[in-house]
N, C-alpha and C positions, 0 to 999 in steps of 0.2 A: 409672895411676889417673885416672879421669875428673875433669876440673876442673869443679866445680859453680858455677853463678852464685849469688851470695849474695842477689841481689834480682832477681826476675822481675816484670816488669810486663806486663799483658795488656790490649789494646784489644779488648773483646768485641764484635765486629761480626758481624751477620748474623742476629739473632733474627727480625727482620721478614721477611726473605727466606725464612728457613727455614719460617716459618708460611705465607707466601704459596704456596710450593711445595707445601704440603700442604693448601691450601684451608682454612686455619685462621684464626681471628681473630689479630690482632697480639698481643693480650694473652697468648695461649697460647705464642707464640714467646718472649716475655720470660720467661714462667714456666719454659719449658724451659731457657732460658739461666741462670736463677737456680739450677735444680737442678744444672746443669753446674758452677757455681762450687764447690759442695760437693765434687763428685768431684775437681776439680782441686786444691782445697785439701788433700784427703786424700792425693792422689798426691804433692804437693810435700812434705808432712810425711813421708811414707814415704821419699822420695828424700833428704831432708835439706836442703831449701831453707829458709833461715830467714826470708825476706821474700818475700811475694807481694802485688802490688798489682793491682787490677782497676779499669777505667774503667766505672763504672756509669751515670753521668749527667753530661753535660758542661754547661757554662754555655750552650752553644748549643742544647741539647736542649729548652729552653723554647719554641723556635720550632715544635716539633712540634704536631700537633693536640691540642686541650685534653683530649679524652677519653683519648688515649694517655698524656699527661703525668700525668693523674689516676690512670690505671691503674698507671703506673710508681711513683708515690708509694705507692699501696696495696700494691704488690708489695714495695717496699722495707720497709715497716712489717711486713708478714707475714714476710719473710725474717728480720728482726731478732728478731721475737717467737719464731719457730720454731727458729732456729739457735743461740741463745745457749747453751742447755744442751749441745748437741752440741759447740760450740766449747770449752766448759769441760771436757767429757769428753775432748777430744782435744788439749788444750793450745794452743788457738788464741787469740792475743790479737787483738782487733779494734780497728782504728783507722779512723775516718771523717775524710777530709780534703775540704775544699771550703768554700764559703760556705754553711753550713747555716742562716744567719739567714733565708734566703728560705723555708725549710720551715715548716709550721705548728707550733704549740707542742707538739702531741702527738708529732709525729715528732722534733722536737728533743729532747724529754725521753727518748724511746725510744733515740735515738742516744747520749745521755749515759749512760743506764742500761746499755746494752749494752757500751759501752767500759769503764765502771767494773767491771762484773761479770767481764770477761775480762782485766782489767789485769795480773793476776798470772801469766798463762799464758806459757810460754816456748818451746814447741816451734816455733811459727811465728807471725809477725805478718802478719795479713791486713789490708791497707789497702784500703778501698773509697773510691774517689774519687767524690763525689756533689756535684753543682753545682760542679764543679771545672774549672779551665782552667789551663794552664801559665802563660799571661800573667798571669792573676789571681794566681797563686801568687807570682810574682816581684814583682808590684806590692804585694801585701799584705805581703810580707816587707820590702820597702823602707820602707813606711810604718811597720811595726812597729819596724824598726831606728831610724828617725828619732825615733819616739816614745820609745824607750828611752834615746836620747842626744840630747836636743833641742839641746844646745849644739854638736853636731858638724855640720860641713858635709858635704853629700853628696859633695863631692870627696874626702873621707876614707874613703868606703865602699869596701871591698874584697870580693872573692869570699869570702874566709875569714870576714869579719865578717858578711856577709849570710846565709851558709849556715845558721846556727842559727835563723833566723827563717822559713825555708821550712816549709811545712806538714808535710813528711816529714823533719824534722831528726833524728828518732829512728832513721832507717833509712839504710843505705849507699846510694850512688848506684846507679841501675839498671844491671845488667850485661847483661841480656837482655830486649829488648822484643819481644813477640809481638803481631801483629795478625792476627786471623782475618777471614774474609769476602772475601778476594781483593783488598782495597785495599792500596795501598802508600804510606801516609802516616801521620803520627803524630797528626794532628788535635788539636793543642794539649794533648797529654797529657804531663805531667812533662817539659817542655822542658829545664829546668835539670838535673834529675836524670838525664836520658837523654843527656847531652852525649857520652858515650863508650859508650853501649849498643850492643850488637850487635842488628841488626834482623832479625827472622824473620817473614816473611809467608807465610801459608798460605791456600789457597782454601777450606778448611773453614769452614763457617758455625759460629758459636759453639756452638750446641747439638750440633754434630757433633764438636767438638774434644774428644778423649779423652786419657787418660793415655798411650797409645801415641804420639800425636802430640806431646804434651808431652815425652816422652822423646826423640823425634826432634829436637826443637828444642834440648834440652839437649846431646845428642850433637853436633849441628851446632855449638853454641856452644863445646864443648870443643876443636874443631878450629880455631877462629879464632885468628889471631895478633894478640893485642891489644897494640898498641904505644903507645897513648895519645899519639900525636903524634910519637913518636920515630922515627928512621929504621929501615928494615928491616935485619935482620941480614944481613951479607954471606956 
């Protein structure tokens, strides 16, 4: 029987290069990438993956050209507006993690509404990381822990005590981390959660990443000998 990862995280890289190869505007590459998310969520649901996380917008992405950032924000809003009904119909619970305080009020309200509308769905949890960074996550978790127990000294902080304050405390740690686009780095994505993740890198640009490639990654994962730091069997 195939061993399924309980949590797959994906760094969706390659939208801009996909558009450039086709002499298209960058915005169309991001739009194609957004459509691909829906297909991969559907595939994960059919396979039986309970948690899927995707890296939509990093804390570093604010450095991109202003028109591209504006386009990404608009695409994010459109995605939320168009996909909530489909998510409800297919049992998808939506979670948005990251420092959403930097988004405008309309987008923040849409994020809150979308999460509330899908909160009761149980087939799969789709986590969208927006204005997210792994270092940010650990820092905000530490601050939240300290605020919750102001009388405690940081010397008393343990991994077990910090974990409930991470932005993804509702999900298991990442089992399989996939990065598309031919790069071999994790770019500040879920650093804590991916401590023992298996890393699958593919040259496919994100708009090209399809369910068949996803299945290939899952089959590869099933063959891994996950020892979590223990010695190899003799």
